[in-house]
Backbone as a printed PyTorch tensor [residue, N CA C, xyz], in Angstrom:
tensor([[[ 19.6890,  -5.7870, -53.1650],
         [ 20.8450,  -6.4800, -52.6230],
         [ 21.5180,  -7.2580, -53.7550]],

        [[ 22.8050,  -7.3080, -53.7210],
         [ 23.5990,  -8.0640, -54.6770],
         [ 23.1840,  -9.5320, -54.6300]],

        [[ 22.8860, -10.1310, -55.7770],
         [ 22.4040, -11.5240, -55.8390],
         [ 23.4420, -12.5170, -55.3280]],

        [[ 24.7050, -12.2570, -55.6030],
         [ 25.7590, -13.1510, -55.1120],
         [ 25.8020, -13.1060, -53.5900]],

        [[ 25.7490, -11.9140, -53.0280],
         [ 25.7410, -11.7730, -51.5750],
         [ 24.5210, -12.4640, -50.9810]],

        [[ 23.3940, -12.2840, -51.6130],
         [ 22.1670, -12.9010, -51.1210],
         [ 22.2850, -14.4270, -51.1050]],

        [[ 22.8410, -15.0090, -52.1630],
         [ 23.0420, -16.4710, -52.2060],
         [ 24.0150, -16.9200, -51.1230]],

        [[ 25.0970, -16.1550, -50.9300],
         [ 26.0810, -16.5040, -49.9030],
         [ 25.4690, -16.4330, -48.5080]],

        [[ 24.6550, -15.4250, -48.2550],
         [ 23.9870, -15.2940, -46.9530],
         [ 23.0200, -16.4560, -46.7520]],

        [[ 22.2770, -16.8150, -47.7990],
         [ 21.3650, -17.9640, -47.7080],
         [ 22.1360, -19.2390, -47.3710]],

        [[ 23.2630, -19.4380, -48.0380],
         [ 24.0870, -20.6260, -47.7960],
         [ 24.6590, -20.6010, -46.3830]],

        [[ 25.1250, -19.4310, -45.9350],
         [ 25.6520, -19.2810, -44.5840],
         [ 24.6050, -19.6590, -43.5540]],

        [[ 23.4250, -19.1330, -43.7420],
         [ 22.3400, -19.4150, -42.8150],
         [ 21.9820, -20.8900, -42.8310]],

        [[ 21.8790, -21.4670, -44.0120],
         [ 21.4700, -22.8610, -44.1470],
         [ 22.4870, -23.8230, -43.5470]],

        [[ 23.7550, -23.5240, -43.6790],
         [ 24.7710, -24.4770, -43.2410],
         [ 25.4350, -24.0860, -41.9260]],

        [[ 26.1690, -23.0040, -41.9390],
         [ 26.9770, -22.6620, -40.7750],
         [ 26.1180, -22.2370, -39.5900]],

        [[ 25.2010, -21.3250, -39.8180],
         [ 24.3780, -20.8520, -38.6990],
         [ 23.5520, -21.9820, -38.1040]],

        [[ 23.0220, -22.8510, -38.9480],
         [ 22.2580, -23.9880, -38.4370],
         [ 23.1660, -24.9280, -37.6390]],

        [[ 24.4110, -25.0740, -38.0840],
         [ 25.3530, -25.9170, -37.3480],
         [ 25.7050, -25.3550, -35.9870]],

        [[ 25.6650, -24.0400, -35.8660],
         [ 26.0110, -23.3860, -34.6060],
         [ 24.7990, -23.0790, -33.7390]],

        [[ 23.6310, -23.5260, -34.1590],
         [ 22.3880, -23.1710, -33.4670],
         [ 22.2670, -23.7780, -32.0750]],

        [[ 23.0210, -24.8130, -31.7880],
         [ 22.9600, -25.4470, -30.4650],
         [ 24.2630, -25.1800, -29.7150]],

        [[ 24.1850, -24.6470, -28.5040],
         [ 25.4060, -24.3450, -27.7370],
         [ 26.3030, -25.5690, -27.5070]],

        [[ 25.7330, -26.7480, -27.4430],
         [ 26.5530, -27.9490, -27.2490],
         [ 27.4530, -28.1930, -28.4540]],

        [[ 26.9740, -27.8700, -29.6430],
         [ 27.8110, -28.0270, -30.8310],
         [ 28.9690, -27.0340, -30.8000]],

        [[ 28.7170, -25.8500, -30.2930],
         [ 29.7970, -24.8670, -30.1630],
         [ 30.8440, -25.3710, -29.1680]],

        [[ 30.3900, -25.9450, -28.0680],
         [ 31.3340, -26.5110, -27.0970],
         [ 32.1500, -27.6450, -27.7120]],

        [[ 31.5110, -28.4630, -28.5410],
         [ 32.2350, -29.5470, -29.2200],
         [ 33.3090, -28.9560, -30.1200]],

        [[ 32.9820, -27.9010, -30.8530],
         [ 33.9740, -27.2780, -31.7210],
         [ 35.1570, -26.7350, -30.9170]],

        [[ 34.8680, -26.0870, -29.8000],
         [ 35.9690, -25.5870, -28.9610],
         [ 36.8100, -26.7410, -28.4170]],

        [[ 36.1840, -27.8300, -28.0640],
         [ 36.9350, -28.9900, -27.5760],
         [ 37.8260, -29.5450, -28.6850]],

        [[ 37.3010, -29.6000, -29.9020],
         [ 38.0930, -30.1060, -31.0210],
         [ 39.2080, -29.1440, -31.4140]],

        [[ 39.0970, -27.8800, -31.0280],
         [ 40.1580, -26.9110, -31.3240],
         [ 41.4510, -27.2750, -30.6030]],

        [[ 41.3510, -28.0440, -29.5220],
         [ 42.5470, -28.4510, -28.7800],
         [ 43.1820, -29.6940, -29.3790]],

        [[ 42.4830, -30.3410, -30.3090],
         [ 43.0280, -31.5190, -30.9750],
         [ 41.9410, -32.5270, -31.2850]],

        [[ 42.2590, -33.4960, -32.1280],
         [ 41.2750, -34.5170, -32.5130],
         [ 40.8090, -35.3270, -31.3030]],

        [[ 39.5420, -35.7260, -31.3510],
         [ 38.9440, -36.5150, -30.2700],
         [ 37.9600, -37.5190, -30.8740]],

        [[ 37.7540, -38.6300, -30.1550],
         [ 36.6780, -39.5330, -30.5480],
         [ 35.4370, -39.2040, -29.7200]],

        [[ 34.3380, -39.8560, -30.0420],
         [ 33.0660, -39.5500, -29.3930],
         [ 33.1490, -39.7590, -27.8870]],

        [[ 33.7630, -40.8440, -27.4770],
         [ 33.8650, -41.1460, -26.0430],
         [ 34.6320, -40.0610, -25.3050]],

        [[ 35.7400, -39.6230, -25.8760],
         [ 36.5290, -38.5630, -25.2470],
         [ 35.7410, -37.2640, -25.1560]],

        [[ 35.0380, -36.9260, -26.2310],
         [ 34.2300, -35.7050, -26.2170],
         [ 33.1170, -35.7940, -25.1830]],

        [[ 32.4390, -36.9280, -25.1380],
         [ 31.3430, -37.1020, -24.1840],
         [ 31.8570, -36.9570, -22.7550]],

        [[ 32.9960, -37.5610, -22.4870],
         [ 33.5660, -37.4880, -21.1390],
         [ 33.9850, -36.0600, -20.7850]],

        [[ 34.7060, -35.3960, -21.6750],
         [ 35.2220, -34.0610, -21.3460],
         [ 34.1100, -33.0190, -21.2570]],

        [[ 33.0090, -33.2190, -21.9890],
         [ 31.9030, -32.2620, -21.9660],
         [ 30.7710, -32.6820, -21.0400]],

        [[ 30.9320, -33.8440, -20.4190],
         [ 29.9120, -34.3730, -19.5000],
         [ 28.5440, -34.4890, -20.1970]],

        [[ 28.5750, -35.0560, -21.3930],
         [ 27.3710, -35.2940, -22.1760],
         [ 27.2890, -36.7740, -22.5080]],

        [[ 26.1010, -37.2440, -22.8480],
         [ 25.9640, -38.6450, -23.2250],
         [ 26.6000, -38.8800, -24.5940]],

        [[ 27.0810, -40.0890, -24.8010],
         [ 27.7050, -40.4250, -26.0730],
         [ 26.7130, -40.3240, -27.2430]],

        [[ 25.4630, -40.8020, -27.0900],
         [ 24.5170, -40.6430, -28.2070],
         [ 24.2540, -39.1740, -28.5650]],

        [[ 24.1880, -38.3120, -27.5520],
         [ 23.9660, -36.8920, -27.8050],
         [ 25.1430, -36.2940, -28.5700]],

        [[ 26.3460, -36.6060, -28.1460],
         [ 27.5390, -36.1060, -28.8310],
         [ 27.5730, -36.6270, -30.2670]],

        [[ 27.2260, -37.8840, -30.4670],
         [ 27.2000, -38.4560, -31.8170],
         [ 26.2170, -37.7190, -32.7190]],

        [[ 25.0460, -37.4110, -32.1890],
         [ 24.0500, -36.6740, -32.9930],
         [ 24.5620, -35.2890, -33.3670]],

        [[ 25.1840, -34.6070, -32.4110],
         [ 25.7160, -33.2760, -32.6960],
         [ 26.8670, -33.3520, -33.7010]],

        [[ 27.7090, -34.3550, -33.5700],
         [ 28.8150, -34.5190, -34.5170],
         [ 28.3000, -34.7730, -35.9330]],

        [[ 27.2160, -35.4980, -36.0490],
         [ 26.6280, -35.7360, -37.3700],
         [ 26.1970, -34.4240, -38.0110]],

        [[ 25.5640, -33.5600, -37.2180],
         [ 25.1500, -32.2490, -37.7390],
         [ 26.3820, -31.4570, -38.1890]],

        [[ 27.4020, -31.4210, -37.3570],
         [ 28.6240, -30.6830, -37.6890],
         [ 29.3210, -31.2870, -38.9060]],

        [[ 29.3410, -32.6030, -38.9890],
         [ 29.9680, -33.2810, -40.1320],
         [ 29.1850, -33.0080, -41.4190]],

        [[ 27.8630, -33.0830, -41.3480],
         [ 27.0240, -32.8270, -42.5230],
         [ 27.1990, -31.4120, -43.0540]],

        [[ 27.5730, -30.4800, -42.1890],
         [ 27.7670, -29.0910, -42.5920],
         [ 29.2250, -28.7620, -42.8990]],

        [[ 30.0710, -29.7860, -42.8860],
         [ 31.4680, -29.5940, -43.2460],
         [ 32.2940, -28.8790, -42.2020]],

        [[ 31.8250, -28.8690, -40.9660],
         [ 32.5390, -28.1530, -39.9110],
         [ 33.5480, -29.0420, -39.1870]],

        [[ 33.3250, -30.3460, -39.2190],
         [ 34.2760, -31.3040, -38.6620],
         [ 34.5200, -32.3990, -39.6940]],

        [[ 35.6680, -33.0490, -39.5590],
         [ 36.0160, -34.1790, -40.4110],
         [ 36.1700, -35.4090, -39.5280]],

        [[ 35.7940, -36.5510, -40.0630],
         [ 35.8950, -37.8070, -39.3350],
         [ 36.9130, -38.7100, -40.0200]],

        [[ 37.7590, -39.3340, -39.1920],
         [ 38.7640, -40.2640, -39.6900],
         [ 38.7160, -41.5200, -38.8370]],

        [[ 38.6280, -42.6720, -39.5000],
         [ 38.6050, -43.9310, -38.7600],
         [ 39.9980, -44.2260, -38.2200]],

        [[ 40.0520, -44.5220, -36.9100],
         [ 41.2860, -44.8970, -36.2260],
         [ 41.0410, -46.2590, -35.5820]],

        [[ 41.2150, -47.3290, -36.3400],
         [ 40.8960, -48.6610, -35.8360],
         [ 39.3950, -48.8040, -35.6740]],

        [[ 38.9670, -49.1540, -34.4690],
         [ 37.5370, -49.3230, -34.1990],
         [ 36.8370, -47.9970, -33.9320]],

        [[ 37.6050, -46.9650, -33.6280],
         [ 37.0170, -45.6610, -33.2760],
         [ 37.0600, -44.7090, -34.4670]],

        [[ 36.2550, -43.6740, -34.3750],
         [ 36.2730, -42.5910, -35.3620],
         [ 36.7530, -41.3430, -34.6370]],

        [[ 37.7610, -40.7110, -35.1950],
         [ 38.3280, -39.5110, -34.5920],
         [ 37.8310, -38.2900, -35.3700]],

        [[ 37.4380, -37.2660, -34.6330],
         [ 36.9000, -36.0440, -35.2280],
         [ 37.8860, -34.9120, -35.0300]],

        [[ 37.9260, -34.0320, -36.0230],
         [ 38.7570, -32.8310, -35.9150],
         [ 38.0720, -31.6960, -36.6490]],

        [[ 38.4710, -30.4880, -36.3070],
         [ 37.9270, -29.3120, -36.9870],
         [ 38.2770, -29.3680, -38.4630]],

        [[ 37.3340, -29.0080, -39.2980],
         [ 37.6000, -28.9450, -40.7270],
         [ 38.3470, -27.6650, -41.0860]],

        [[ 38.1610, -26.6320, -40.2680],
         [ 38.7880, -25.3390, -40.5550],
         [ 38.9500, -24.5800, -39.2420]],

        [[ 40.1820, -24.2610, -38.9000],
         [ 40.4760, -23.5460, -37.6390],
         [ 39.8200, -22.1630, -37.5900]],

        [[ 39.4670, -21.6110, -38.7400],
         [ 38.8400, -20.2910, -38.7600],
         [ 37.4760, -20.2970, -38.0840]],

        [[ 36.8630, -21.4750, -37.9470],
         [ 35.5950, -21.5530, -37.2160],
         [ 35.7620, -21.0270, -35.7970]],

        [[ 36.8580, -21.3880, -35.1550],
         [ 37.1080, -20.9420, -33.7820],
         [ 37.3680, -19.4420, -33.7670]],

        [[ 38.0980, -18.9400, -34.7520],
         [ 38.3240, -17.4940, -34.8440],
         [ 36.9890, -16.7630, -34.9840]],

        [[ 36.1050, -17.2940, -35.8250],
         [ 34.7900, -16.6750, -36.0080],
         [ 33.9820, -16.7360, -34.7180]],

        [[ 34.0200, -17.8610, -34.0370],
         [ 33.2960, -17.9890, -32.7690],
         [ 33.8550, -17.0250, -31.7240]],

        [[ 35.1650, -16.8730, -31.6880],
         [ 35.7810, -15.9320, -30.7470],
         [ 35.3390, -14.4980, -31.0280]],

        [[ 35.2470, -14.1400, -32.3090],
         [ 34.7750, -12.7960, -32.6680],
         [ 33.3280, -12.6250, -32.2390]],

        [[ 32.4930, -13.6170, -32.4990],
         [ 31.0890, -13.5380, -32.0950],
         [ 30.9520, -13.4330, -30.5780]],

        [[ 31.7860, -14.1670, -29.8510],
         [ 31.7570, -14.0790, -28.3870],
         [ 32.1670, -12.6880, -27.9260]],

        [[ 33.1550, -12.0860, -28.5730],
         [ 33.5910, -10.7260, -28.2200],
         [ 32.4780,  -9.7180, -28.4940]],

        [[ 31.7850,  -9.8820, -29.6120],
         [ 30.6590,  -8.9950, -29.9320],
         [ 29.5820,  -9.1430, -28.8680]],

        [[ 29.2600, -10.3770, -28.5040],
         [ 28.2480, -10.6190, -27.4730],
         [ 28.6690, -10.0010, -26.1420]],

        [[ 29.9350, -10.1680, -25.7740],
         [ 30.4460,  -9.5880, -24.5300],
         [ 30.2840,  -8.0760, -24.5260]],

        [[ 30.6770,  -7.4420, -25.6270],
         [ 30.5730,  -5.9830, -25.7160],
         [ 29.1210,  -5.5250, -25.6610]],

        [[ 28.2510,  -6.2430, -26.3380],
         [ 26.8220,  -5.8950, -26.3270],
         [ 26.2540,  -6.0020, -24.9210]],

        [[ 26.5800,  -7.0920, -24.2360],
         [ 26.0890,  -7.2700, -22.8660],
         [ 26.6650,  -6.2100, -21.9270]],

        [[ 27.9240,  -5.8310, -22.1430],
         [ 28.5360,  -4.7840, -21.3170],
         [ 27.8380,  -3.4480, -21.5120]],

        [[ 27.5340,  -3.1170, -22.7640],
         [ 26.8200,  -1.8630, -23.0370],
         [ 25.4380,  -1.8740, -22.3940]],

        [[ 24.7510,  -2.9870, -22.4660],
         [ 23.4280,  -3.0920, -21.8410],
         [ 23.5270,  -2.9380, -20.3320]],

        [[ 24.5590,  -3.5440, -19.7460],
         [ 24.7420,  -3.4170, -18.3010],
         [ 25.0290,  -1.9770, -17.9200]],

        [[ 25.7940,  -1.2800, -18.7310],
         [ 26.0780,   0.1340, -18.4610],
         [ 24.8110,   0.9690, -18.5390]],

        [[ 23.9400,   0.6690, -19.4930],
         [ 22.6620,   1.3890, -19.6090],
         [ 21.7770,   1.1410, -18.3830]],

        [[ 21.7270,  -0.0920, -17.9330],
         [ 20.9380,  -0.4200, -16.7510],
         [ 21.5040,   0.3240, -15.5420]],

        [[ 22.8150,   0.3280, -15.4060],
         [ 23.4460,   1.0230, -14.2930],
         [ 23.1620,   2.5240, -14.3330]],

        [[ 23.1590,   3.0980, -15.5150],
         [ 22.8960,   4.5240, -15.6660],
         [ 21.4820,   4.8670, -15.2280]],

        [[ 20.5240,   3.9930, -15.5170],
         [ 19.1420,   4.2420, -15.1220],
         [ 18.9140,   4.0170, -13.6310]],

        [[ 19.7190,   3.1580, -13.0270],
         [ 19.5820,   2.8680, -11.5950],
         [ 20.2050,   3.9520, -10.7440]],

        [[ 21.1300,   4.7070, -11.3200],
         [ 21.8470,   5.7350, -10.5370],
         [ 20.9850,   6.9400, -10.2330]]])
């Protein structure tokens, strides 16, 4: 395997994949795709506790997936790169297609 590719895959796994390992973090990213939010707003819209959202935001921030900006007493979060949502949408489409193919196979065996 190409050494550059191998290093890039290692970095991808270490940072981005680890950041996306929890479905709640993915939901936070989708929520931030609609615009900047503070922790309280995210917790309310996702029906999660504020401490939980804060912990997830720290993981996303540490991996460079979200940016934090102080707005008075609050901290506002936004996506660091809109392409994250494009990548997530592609992954969701792949998952949908895979599940559809599996369902078709199950249906074929049941017939």
